[in-house]
C-alpha positions in Angstrom: 60.6 125.0 27.4 61.8 123.0 30.3 64.3 120.2 30.2 65.5 117.9 33.0 69.1 118.3 34.2 69.9 114.7 33.1 68.6 115.3 29.6 70.5 118.5 29.3 73.7 116.9 30.5 73.1 114.2 27.8 72.7 116.9 25.2 76.0 118.6 26.2 77.8 115.3 26.1 76.4 114.5 22.7 77.6 117.9 21.4 81.0 117.4 22.9 81.4 113.9 21.5 80.2 115.0 18.0 82.8 117.8 17.9 85.6 115.5 19.1 84.8 112.6 16.8 86.5 114.2 13.8 89.9 115.0 15.2 90.1 111.8 17.3 89.0 109.8 14.3 91.7 111.4 12.3 94.3 110.4 14.9 93.1 106.8 14.8 93.3 106.8 11.0 96.8 108.4 11.1 98.1 105.7 13.5 96.8 103.0 11.2 98.5 104.6 8.2 101.7 105.1 10.2 101.9 101.5 11.2 101.9 100.3 7.6 103.8 103.2 6.0 107.5 102.8 5.2 108.2 105.8 3.0 110.0 108.5 5.2 108.2 111.4 3.6 104.8 109.8 4.1 105.6 108.9 7.7 106.6 112.5 8.3 103.3 113.7 6.8 101.4 111.2 9.0 103.1 112.5 12.1 102.2 116.1 11.1 98.5 115.1 10.7 98.6 113.3 14.1 100.0 116.4 15.7 97.4 118.6 14.1 94.6 116.3 15.2 95.9 116.0 18.7 96.2 119.8 19.0 92.6 120.3 17.7 91.3 117.7 20.2 93.1 119.5 23.1 91.8 122.9 22.0 88.3 121.7 21.9 88.5 120.0 25.3 90.0 123.2 26.8 87.1 125.2 25.3 84.4 122.8 26.4 85.8 122.5 29.9 85.4 126.3 30.3 82.2 126.7 28.3 80.3 123.7 29.6 82.1 122.5 32.7 82.8 123.8 36.2 86.3 125.0 35.6 87.3 127.6 38.2 84.4 126.8 40.6 80.9 128.2 40.6 80.7 132.0 41.2 84.3 132.7 40.5 85.6 135.3 38.1 87.6 134.1 35.1 90.8 135.6 33.7 89.9 136.8 30.2 93.2 135.6 28.9 92.0 132.1 29.5 88.7 132.8 27.8 90.5 134.3 24.8 92.8 131.3 24.5 89.8 129.0 24.6 88.0 130.8 21.7 91.2 131.1 19.7 91.8 127.4 20.0 88.2 126.6 19.0 88.3 128.8 15.9 91.8 127.8 14.9 90.7 124.5 13.4 88.7 126.4 10.7 91.4 128.3 8.7 88.7 130.5 7.2 87.7 132.0 10.6 89.4 135.0 12.2 88.9 136.3 15.7 88.8 140.0 16.6 89.1 140.2 20.4 87.8 143.6 21.7 87.5 142.7 25.4 89.3 145.1 27.7 88.2 143.7 31.1 91.0 141.6 32.7 88.4 139.3 34.2 84.6 138.7 34.2 82.1 136.7 36.2 82.1 133.0 35.3 78.5 133.0 34.2 79.2 135.9 31.8 82.2 134.0 30.4 80.1 130.9 29.8 77.6 133.0 27.9 80.4 134.6 25.8 82.1 131.3 25.0 78.8 129.6 23.9 77.8 132.6 21.8 81.3 132.4 20.2 80.7 128.7 19.4 77.3 129.6 17.8 78.7 132.6 16.0 81.5 130.6 14.4 79.0 128.0 13.2 76.9 130.6 11.4 79.9 131.6 9.2 79.5 128.6 6.8 82.0 130.1 4.3 84.3 131.7 6.9 84.6 135.2 8.1 85.3 137.2 11.3 84.0 136.8 14.8 84.3 140.0 16.8 83.8 139.8 20.6 83.4 142.8 22.9 82.3 143.2 26.5 81.5 146.0 29.0 81.2 145.5 32.7 79.3 148.3 34.5 78.2 148.8 38.0 74.8 147.2 37.4 75.2 145.1 34.2 77.6 143.1 32.2 77.1 143.4 28.5 78.4 140.9 25.8 78.3 141.6 22.1 79.5 139.4 19.3 79.5 140.1 15.5 79.6 137.3 12.9 80.6 138.7 9.5 81.3 136.8 6.4 80.3 135.9 2.8 77.4 133.8 4.0 75.8 134.0 7.5 73.2 131.4 8.4 71.5 130.9 11.8 68.9 128.2 12.1 65.5 129.5 13.2 65.3 127.0 16.0 68.7 128.1 17.4 67.5 131.7 17.3 64.3 130.8 19.2 66.2 128.8 21.7 68.6 131.7 22.4 66.0 134.3 22.8 63.1 132.5 24.6 64.2 128.9 25.0 61.4 127.6 22.7 63.5 126.1 19.8 60.9 123.7 18.5 59.4 120.7 20.2 62.7 119.5 21.7 66.3 120.7 22.2 68.8 118.9 20.0 72.5 118.4 20.8 73.3 121.1 18.1 71.2 123.6 20.1 72.7 122.7 23.5 75.0 125.7 23.5 72.0 128.0 22.7 69.9 126.5 25.5 72.7 126.9 28.0 73.0 130.6 27.0 69.3 131.1 27.5 69.2 129.2 30.8 72.2 131.1 32.3 70.8 134.5 31.2 67.2 133.7 32.2 68.3 132.5 35.7 70.2 135.8 36.2 67.3 137.9 35.1 69.1 139.2 32.0 68.3 139.1 28.2 69.6 137.8 24.9 69.3 139.6 21.6 69.9 138.3 18.1 69.6 140.5 15.0 68.5 139.4 11.5 71.5 139.2 9.1 72.2 142.5 7.4 75.0 143.0 4.9 76.3 139.5 5.7 76.5 140.5 9.4 74.8 139.0 12.4 74.9 140.4 15.9 74.5 138.5 19.2 74.0 140.4 22.5 73.5 139.4 26.1 73.0 141.5 29.2 73.4 140.1 32.8 72.9 141.9 36.1 76.4 142.4 37.5 75.5 141.1 41.0 74.4 137.8 39.4 76.6 137.6 36.3 
């Protein structure tokens, strides 16, 4: 499947706006309640909710800036502490999700980090009842390998998302929900690498990506 750069940019913007709508909407509602509330305890609670929503919005923007944007410049390597912070912030909003970070490399090529972040976004979405996302990487002389494990009581990956990840097909058109999957496929395909997704076994789903180190 091919898609124009303009259409793909629109899909990414739609995904970003969709994910930011909830925390920003909560801030708007909180401000309206705060304006009319006179009870000190309720005002304190409103301020707490505003703080939580603002933090969630900032975390998502930080994640999307690194996962979708041009943070750091094209071709640069990315400090994995920044990548870890972005994933932790993304998953923090869902109290039922836990991150297990098994990355030892201090930095990785930016393309590999974008693949990792977008796979983390997809992996978290598959855990509809919560669970654990485990992320590991290995950078060798010739390849950079990325592996994610999503494990929880119920793991669901839409067939179109799976198809988009592995071969870019994903049905007749790419939806905003599949934007991250298409970005992973595009980055890996352009680099001459590969993406692998297993079938769920024992409530566990594995995602893997391999990129040539000279292009990763």
